[in-house]
C-alpha positions as semicolon CSV with decimal commas, in nm:
position;residue;x (nm);y (nm);z (nm)
1;M;-0,227;-1,958;-1,327
2;I;-0,339;-1,587;-1,375
3;I;-0,531;-1,587;-1,079
4;K;-0,203;-1,700;-0,853
5;Y;-0,008;-1,413;-1,013
6;N;-0,263;-1,165;-0,962
7;L;-0,275;-1,239;-0,613
8;R;0,151;-1,230;-0,515
9;A;0,139;-0,895;-0,701
10;R;-0,086;-0,779;-0,527
11;K;0,040;-0,895;-0,183
12;I;0,372;-0,736;-0,275
13;L;0,190;-0,423;-0,359
14;A;0,019;-0,405;-0,035
15;N;0,310;-0,532;0,172
16;N;0,485;-0,184;-0,014
17;I;0,253;0,018;0,033
18;I;0,242;-0,076;0,478
19;F;0,670;-0,040;0,419
20;F;0,624;0,290;0,260
21;R;0,401;0,401;0,500
22;L;0,600;0,292;0,788
23;E;0,867;0,474;0,685
24;N;0,698;0,816;0,675
25;E;0,548;0,702;1,002
26;W;0,214;0,795;0,886
27;S;-0,102;0,579;1,046
28;Q;-0,375;0,481;0,793
29;E;-0,570;0,785;0,886
30;D;-0,232;1,000;0,764
31;F;-0,229;0,794;0,482
32;A;-0,588;0,818;0,374
33;D;-0,606;1,168;0,413
34;K;-0,279;1,226;0,206
35;L;-0,458;0,987;-0,064
36;G;-0,746;1,155;-0,006
37;T;-0,954;0,846;0,090
38;T;-1,072;0,695;0,363
39;P;-0,886;0,478;0,635
40;T;-1,092;0,150;0,554
41;Y;-1,003;0,194;0,169
42;V;-0,676;0,217;0,247
43;S;-0,689;-0,117;0,513
44;T;-0,867;-0,291;0,173
45;L;-0,503;-0,194;0,028
46;E;-0,260;-0,332;0,262
47;N;-0,485;-0,631;0,330
48;A;-0,443;-0,716;-0,077
49;K;-0,841;-0,722;-0,071
50;R;-0,893;-0,510;-0,361
51;N;-0,800;-0,454;-0,740
52;M;-0,660;-0,099;-0,814
53;R;-0,609;0,121;-1,165
54;I;-0,264;0,152;-1,285
55;D;-0,334;0,498;-1,274
56;Y;-0,401;0,466;-0,877
57;I;-0,096;0,325;-0,798
58;G;0,062;0,584;-0,965
59;H;-0,112;0,817;-0,758
60;I;-0,011;0,549;-0,443
61;A;0,381;0,630;-0,503
62;D;0,358;0,955;-0,586
63;T;0,175;0,993;-0,220
64;L;0,479;0,798;-0,079
65;G;0,720;0,961;-0,285
66;V;0,848;0,650;-0,457
67;S;0,873;0,476;-0,780
68;I;0,611;0,260;-0,944
69;E;0,871;-0,015;-0,942
70;Q;0,961;0,032;-0,559
71;L;0,545;-0,081;-0,504
72;F;0,656;-0,419;-0,663
73;K;0,996;-0,497;-0,498
74;E;0,955;-0,776;-0,301
75;R;1,048;-0,741;0,040
76;P;1,012;-0,917;0,375
77;K;0,666;-0,939;0,542
78;V;0,619;-0,664;0,715
79;E;0,494;-0,774;1,042
80;N;0,341;-0,486;1,271
81;H;0,206;-0,198;1,055
82;R;0,015;-0,039;1,342
83;I;0,108;0,339;1,397
84;P;-0,170;0,501;1,680
85;R;-0,399;0,841;1,575
86;R;-0,182;1,147;1,593
């Protein structure tokens, strides 16, 4: 049961990362630069493939300009999450 909730939370977080990244009109590359990481790592976050520490979730929230609570709000699934590189 715990695994099911962990995956659900990761999927909600991943969808919200995409949602807010798109609101900021950032590509994965733009967001990765702002986070200080790689586009590959951002992709793993956005595809719910990686667990992360709570302090890193705070770093993501700060970078996106939102609260941690907003990152865990359930929203409709973001279907198209591509923004071309600049």
